[in-house]
N, C-alpha and C positions, 0 to 999 in steps of 0.2 A: 226316066220316070221322075216326075216332079213331086217334091214333098214340101209341106208347109210346117214350120216349127210351131210348137205349142208351148204353154208354160210348164209342161211336164217334161223333165229333162230327157227322158228316153222314149217319148211318144211324139210321132209326127203324123200328119194327115197325108194320105196318098192322093192321087189325082181325082179320085171319086169322093174325097172328103172323109174316108174311113180312117179311124185312128189305128196306126200300126206301131209296133215296137221299132224304134229307129235302128237302121242297119239290118233289118230282117224283113221277111214277108209275113210275119206273125201278126195277125190282127188282135187288137185288144179284145174284140168280141169273142175270139176263140178262147182266150184265157178265161174270160168271164163265163163262157159256156161251160168250161171245165170246172170252174169253181162251183157253179150252180149244179151241174150234173154229179160231180164226184165229191164235192166238198173239200177239195184239196187245199192245203195250206200253201203259202208261198214256197216253203221249203220242199213240199211234195211236188209242186210245179217245177221247181228247179231240177229235181231228180228226173222228172219226165221230159224236161226240155233242157238238157245240159248245155245247149248252145246259147242259152240266155243267162244273164247274170241276175242275182237276187235284186239288184237295183232296178234293172229293167222290169222285173216282175212286179215289184212294189210300185213303180211308177205307173205301170199299166193298170194295176188294181186301184190306184188312187184316181186315175182317169175314169175308170169304170164307176167308182163310188160317186164321183161328181157328175156322171152322165148316165146313171143307172137306168133311167126310164127309156132313153133312146136306145141304149145298147140292148136292153132286154126286149124291146119291141123288134129290133133287128134280128135277134136270136129267134123270137117267136115266128117272124116272117120266114126265116130260113127253114124252120121246122115244118111250117105249113107247106112251103114249096117242096121240101123233100118228100113229105107224105103224098102230096099231089102227084109228083113225078113217079113215085113208087107205085101208085094206083094205076097210072097210065101205062106203065112199062110192063110188057108181057115178058114171061120168062124167056130167057135166051134159048135159041134152038139147040145150042150145045147142052144146056141143062136138060132139056127135054130128051135129047138123044141119049145122054148118060143115064137118065132114069129108065128109059126103055131098055138099054143094055143091062142095067142092073136087074130089071124084072126078068129078062130072058136068061140070065145067068143063075137064077135061083135053083137050088137042088131039086125042088119040087116041080120044076118045069119039065113036062113030058117030052119036049123036043130035044132034050140033052141025051 
């Protein structure tokens, strides 16, 4: 996998040009999404991602701050794609079978 250095010490660009935390597969976009969704501080991110250093987190957040428009657009695109895929996906046959079994095992079922 080829990475391109950036002016952010702990951030590199992967082969697709996505910013990732150097030495990991964690995308800057993922940390930004967590910050937006949960409002986590860098210290809270560290607790939730103990394999990262505080320096890596601050570097990723600095990159996000300088590229906020592009990163938030990518987050929104991912959310749209997830919603679209969820709408297109039918419940798994296993889930349907489990629901059927649950209905048949009810005490009020006359077949028991």
